[in-house]
Residue frames relative to the residue before (quaternion, step in Angstrom):
aa qw qx qy qz dx dy dz
M 1.0000 0.0000 0.0000 0.0000 0.00 0.00 0.00
N 0.4885 -0.6678 0.4839 0.2850 3.56 -0.93 0.91
A 0.4799 -0.6960 0.4589 0.2731 3.58 -0.81 1.02
M 0.6664 0.5084 -0.3054 0.4518 3.60 1.14 -0.51
M 0.5971 0.5660 -0.3604 0.4396 3.58 1.23 -0.36
P 0.4099 -0.6997 0.5126 0.2821 3.60 -0.82 0.89
R 0.4751 -0.6613 0.4999 0.2950 3.55 -1.13 0.70
K 0.4910 -0.6366 0.5069 0.3109 3.51 -1.11 0.72
P 0.4453 -0.6668 0.5041 0.3210 3.60 -0.90 0.76
K 0.5166 -0.6333 0.4760 0.3247 3.55 -1.11 0.68
S 0.5236 -0.6371 0.4645 0.3227 3.54 -1.08 0.74
L 0.6319 -0.5298 0.4087 0.3912 3.54 -1.26 0.47
K 0.6261 0.5406 -0.3346 0.4515 3.59 0.99 -0.82
H 0.6553 0.5068 -0.3087 0.4673 3.59 0.97 -0.87
L 0.6600 0.5065 -0.3103 0.4600 3.60 0.94 -0.85
I 0.6477 0.5093 -0.3212 0.4668 3.58 0.95 -0.88
G 0.6387 0.5249 -0.3212 0.4619 3.57 0.98 -0.83
S 0.6500 0.5136 -0.3138 0.4638 3.58 0.98 -0.82
Y 0.6743 0.4797 -0.2944 0.4780 3.58 0.92 -0.89
R 0.6076 0.5447 -0.3532 0.4576 3.59 1.05 -0.73
N 0.6676 0.4966 -0.3013 0.4657 3.57 0.89 -0.92
L 0.6336 0.5217 -0.3253 0.4697 3.58 1.01 -0.79
L 0.6451 0.5178 -0.3147 0.4654 3.59 0.96 -0.87
L 0.6608 0.5053 -0.3131 0.4582 3.60 0.92 -0.86
V 0.6378 0.5062 -0.3263 0.4801 3.59 1.01 -0.77
F 0.6532 0.5160 -0.3139 0.4568 3.58 0.92 -0.90
M 0.6566 0.5040 -0.3089 0.4684 3.58 0.95 -0.89
S 0.6407 0.5257 -0.3251 0.4554 3.58 0.98 -0.82
V 0.6547 0.4963 -0.3122 0.4771 3.57 0.93 -0.85
A 0.6472 0.5203 -0.3222 0.4546 3.59 0.95 -0.86
V 0.6911 0.4805 -0.2851 0.4584 3.57 0.91 -0.87
L 0.7001 0.4806 -0.2795 0.4480 3.58 1.01 -0.72
T 0.5832 0.5332 -0.3919 0.4712 3.60 1.23 0.00
P 0.6489 -0.5436 0.3499 0.4012 3.62 -1.16 0.40
S 0.7754 0.2027 -0.1435 0.5806 3.58 1.14 -0.35
V 0.3914 -0.6933 0.5533 0.2448 3.55 -1.23 0.43
W 0.8243 -0.1869 0.0606 0.5310 3.55 -0.46 1.31
G 0.7664 -0.3896 0.1919 0.4732 3.56 0.84 0.99
L 0.6100 0.5354 -0.3731 0.4495 3.60 1.17 -0.05
E 0.4219 -0.6854 0.5274 0.2721 3.56 -0.93 0.84
T 0.6801 -0.5035 0.3495 0.4022 3.54 -1.21 0.54
A 0.6457 0.5254 -0.3268 0.4475 3.60 0.92 -0.84
Q 0.6404 0.5169 -0.3246 0.4662 3.58 1.02 -0.75
V 0.6338 0.5197 -0.3272 0.4703 3.57 0.98 -0.86
M 0.6547 0.5119 -0.3109 0.4612 3.58 0.93 -0.89
N 0.6593 0.5123 -0.3016 0.4602 3.56 0.95 -0.88
E 0.6833 0.4778 -0.2877 0.4712 3.59 0.87 -0.91
A 0.6261 0.5228 -0.3361 0.4710 3.59 1.05 -0.73
A 0.6589 0.5121 -0.3021 0.4607 3.58 0.96 -0.88
Q 0.6772 0.4749 -0.2826 0.4858 3.59 1.17 -0.59
G 0.6526 -0.5744 0.2937 0.3973 3.59 1.28 0.12
D 0.4313 0.6900 -0.4808 0.3265 3.61 1.22 0.16
E 0.3964 -0.7631 0.4615 0.2180 3.59 -0.50 1.20
N 0.6361 0.5173 -0.3406 0.4602 3.62 1.01 -0.68
A 0.6566 0.4958 -0.3080 0.4777 3.56 0.95 -0.86
A 0.6300 0.5261 -0.3360 0.4621 3.60 0.99 -0.80
Y 0.6466 0.5119 -0.3206 0.4659 3.58 0.95 -0.85
F 0.6852 0.4778 -0.2938 0.4646 3.60 0.81 -0.97
L 0.6282 0.5231 -0.3410 0.4642 3.59 1.02 -0.73
G 0.6238 0.5311 -0.3320 0.4675 3.59 1.03 -0.74
V 0.6590 0.4904 -0.3004 0.4848 3.58 0.96 -0.87
M 0.6282 0.5388 -0.3360 0.4496 3.58 1.01 -0.81
Y 0.6783 0.4699 -0.2936 0.4826 3.59 0.93 -0.85
K 0.6310 0.5343 -0.3365 0.4507 3.59 1.03 -0.70
T 0.7735 0.3598 -0.1744 0.4917 3.58 0.91 -0.95
G 0.4148 -0.7094 0.4724 0.3187 3.58 1.20 -0.39
S 0.4075 0.7122 -0.4693 0.3263 3.57 1.14 0.60
G 0.8427 0.0503 -0.0821 0.5297 3.57 -0.45 1.24
V 0.7501 0.1947 -0.1304 0.6184 3.57 1.33 -0.16
S 0.5774 -0.5433 0.4497 0.4113 3.57 -1.26 0.19
P 0.5290 -0.6283 0.4496 0.3511 3.61 -0.91 0.79
D 0.1195 0.7790 -0.6028 0.1246 3.57 -0.92 0.93
C 0.3226 -0.7889 0.4940 0.1719 3.58 -0.29 1.28
D 0.6135 0.5473 -0.3579 0.4426 3.60 1.04 -0.68
K 0.6925 0.4538 -0.2741 0.4893 3.58 0.89 -0.93
A 0.5961 0.5505 -0.3612 0.4595 3.59 1.08 -0.68
L 0.6590 0.5016 -0.3006 0.4730 3.56 0.94 -0.90
K 0.6478 0.5438 -0.3184 0.4280 3.58 0.87 -0.96
W 0.7493 0.4098 -0.2332 0.4651 3.58 0.72 -1.05
T 0.6260 0.5207 -0.3433 0.4681 3.58 1.04 -0.70
E 0.6602 0.5023 -0.3048 0.4679 3.58 0.97 -0.85
K 0.6045 0.5582 -0.3518 0.4463 3.58 1.03 -0.75
A 0.6819 0.4642 -0.2786 0.4919 3.59 0.92 -0.89
A 0.6474 0.5324 -0.3176 0.4434 3.58 0.98 -0.87
L 0.6579 0.5121 -0.3064 0.4593 3.58 0.99 -0.78
Q 0.6428 0.4928 -0.3163 0.4939 3.56 1.25 -0.42
G 0.6090 -0.5868 0.3386 0.4125 3.58 1.28 -0.04
H 0.3913 0.7236 -0.4819 0.3019 3.61 1.24 0.20
T 0.4154 -0.7674 0.4390 0.2142 3.56 -0.38 1.29
L 0.6836 0.4711 -0.3008 0.4694 3.61 0.82 -0.91
A 0.6240 0.5272 -0.3410 0.4652 3.60 1.04 -0.70
Q 0.6305 0.5272 -0.3360 0.4600 3.58 0.99 -0.79
S 0.6696 0.4889 -0.2955 0.4747 3.57 0.90 -0.91
H 0.6526 0.5156 -0.3053 0.4638 3.57 0.95 -0.89
L 0.6389 0.5171 -0.3170 0.4732 3.57 1.01 -0.81
G 0.6188 0.5364 -0.3325 0.4678 3.57 1.05 -0.76
M 0.6636 0.4915 -0.3049 0.4744 3.59 0.97 -0.82
M 0.6194 0.5402 -0.3493 0.4500 3.58 1.02 -0.76
Y 0.7004 0.4558 -0.2688 0.4789 3.59 0.92 -0.90
S 0.6382 0.5390 -0.3489 0.4247 3.62 1.04 -0.60
K 0.7723 0.3215 -0.1682 0.5215 3.57 1.12 -0.60
G 0.3982 -0.6565 0.5199 0.3743 3.54 1.10 -0.67
C 0.1678 -0.7715 0.6072 0.0886 3.55 -1.24 0.37
G 0.8214 -0.1001 0.0293 0.5608 3.53 -0.32 1.22
E 0.7121 -0.4246 0.3245 0.4553 3.56 -1.11 -0.65
Q 0.6513 0.5644 -0.3120 0.3999 3.59 1.16 -0.45
V 0.7493 0.3189 -0.1849 0.5501 3.60 0.95 -0.85
K 0.2104 -0.8174 0.5294 0.0858 3.55 -0.26 1.31
K 0.5826 -0.5598 0.4655 0.3613 3.54 -1.24 0.60
N 0.0864 0.7746 -0.6172 0.1080 3.56 -0.88 1.03
L 0.2615 -0.8213 0.4880 0.1378 3.57 -0.09 1.30
F 0.5844 0.5574 -0.3839 0.4478 3.62 1.11 -0.52
E 0.6827 0.4646 -0.2783 0.4905 3.59 0.87 -0.97
A 0.6096 0.5487 -0.3469 0.4549 3.58 1.04 -0.76
Y 0.6703 0.4915 -0.2936 0.4722 3.57 0.91 -0.94
Y 0.6513 0.5387 -0.3163 0.4308 3.58 0.88 -0.96
W 0.7260 0.4327 -0.2616 0.4660 3.60 0.69 -1.05
T 0.6398 0.5125 -0.3255 0.4713 3.57 1.03 -0.73
A 0.6412 0.5228 -0.3203 0.4615 3.59 1.02 -0.77
L 0.6072 0.5403 -0.3552 0.4618 3.61 1.06 -0.66
A 0.6771 0.4773 -0.2909 0.4786 3.58 0.91 -0.91
A 0.6419 0.5218 -0.3224 0.4602 3.58 1.00 -0.80
K 0.6251 0.5498 -0.3334 0.4424 3.59 1.02 -0.79
Q 0.6930 0.4536 -0.2659 0.4933 3.57 1.14 -0.64
G 0.6510 -0.5855 0.2883 0.3877 3.56 1.28 0.24
L 0.4415 0.6912 -0.4701 0.3259 3.60 1.20 0.17
Q 0.4045 -0.7741 0.4366 0.2157 3.57 -0.33 1.30
F 0.7080 0.4394 -0.3056 0.4608 3.61 0.76 -0.87
A 0.5602 0.5494 -0.3995 0.4741 3.62 1.21 -0.27
R 0.6222 0.5312 -0.3361 0.4666 3.59 1.03 -0.74
E 0.6505 0.5126 -0.3063 0.4694 3.56 1.00 -0.86
N 0.6696 0.4877 -0.2965 0.4752 3.59 0.95 -0.87
L 0.6026 0.5706 -0.3498 0.4346 3.58 1.09 -0.71
K 0.6306 0.5327 -0.3302 0.4577 3.58 0.99 -0.80
K 0.6471 0.5109 -0.3181 0.4680 3.58 1.01 -0.78
L 0.6821 0.4969 -0.2900 0.4514 3.58 0.96 -0.85
E 0.5798 0.6192 -0.3726 0.3763 3.60 1.08 -0.69
G 0.6758 0.5019 -0.2899 0.4554 3.56 1.05 -0.70
Q 0.6914 0.4850 -0.2679 0.4636 3.57 1.26 -0.24
L 0.7136 0.4183 -0.2406 0.5078 3.60 1.28 -0.17
H 0.5402 -0.5885 0.4947 0.3422 3.54 -1.20 0.58
P 0.5902 -0.6040 0.3960 0.3607 3.65 -0.97 0.76
Y 0.5910 0.5655 -0.3663 0.4435 3.61 1.10 -0.62
L 0.6827 0.4750 -0.2860 0.4759 3.60 0.94 -0.88
I 0.6032 0.5417 -0.3522 0.4676 3.58 1.10 -0.66
A 0.6588 0.5013 -0.3053 0.4706 3.59 0.91 -0.90
E 0.6480 0.5142 -0.3166 0.4641 3.58 0.98 -0.82
A 0.6585 0.4982 -0.3014 0.4768 3.59 0.97 -0.86
Q 0.6463 0.5194 -0.3228 0.4565 3.60 0.98 -0.81
Q 0.6285 0.5135 -0.3353 0.4785 3.59 1.06 -0.70
K 0.6307 0.5299 -0.3181 0.4694 3.56 1.04 -0.82
V 0.6201 0.5316 -0.3319 0.4720 3.60 1.08 -0.74
E 0.6589 0.5135 -0.3058 0.4568 3.58 0.94 -0.91
D 0.7063 0.4659 -0.2530 0.4690 3.58 1.06 -0.76
F 0.4871 0.7017 -0.4209 0.3054 3.61 1.26 -0.31
K 0.0073 -0.7508 0.6604 -0.0111 3.54 -1.03 0.93
P 0.4158 -0.7169 0.4933 0.2643 3.63 -0.64 1.05
N 0.5054 -0.6388 0.4935 0.3049 3.57 -1.18 0.70
């Protein structure tokens, strides 16, 4: 590239994608440490039990990955769903991914639920949820997609 030529500014989509990737890396590092942003596991559990949606989401991720606790798909589902029902966008997307793949023997693959939770996160503007939604659309009957979309419209956070 010629040193005298000005560089093209990066598109907004490219910047958002870069920040999203940075956020995912940061979250992964936070989850893989013994504590989440300086909070001990017991504190996260206590705050989640008191209704904190962020703590519930992180506790769900901790149970899913086995970070600071024994891996447990049932508990991962419970806490992730608790946060998702409160309107936590990342929890909704994560719950959609759990249902799209299944989790261990307890959480069965359910493409309708995967589509529903992913669509909730996509509606709130989460780009990678929008991308995942496109993948799920090809796997569901249009009737089920319409039913899930109606369920999304009717959703009210707790």
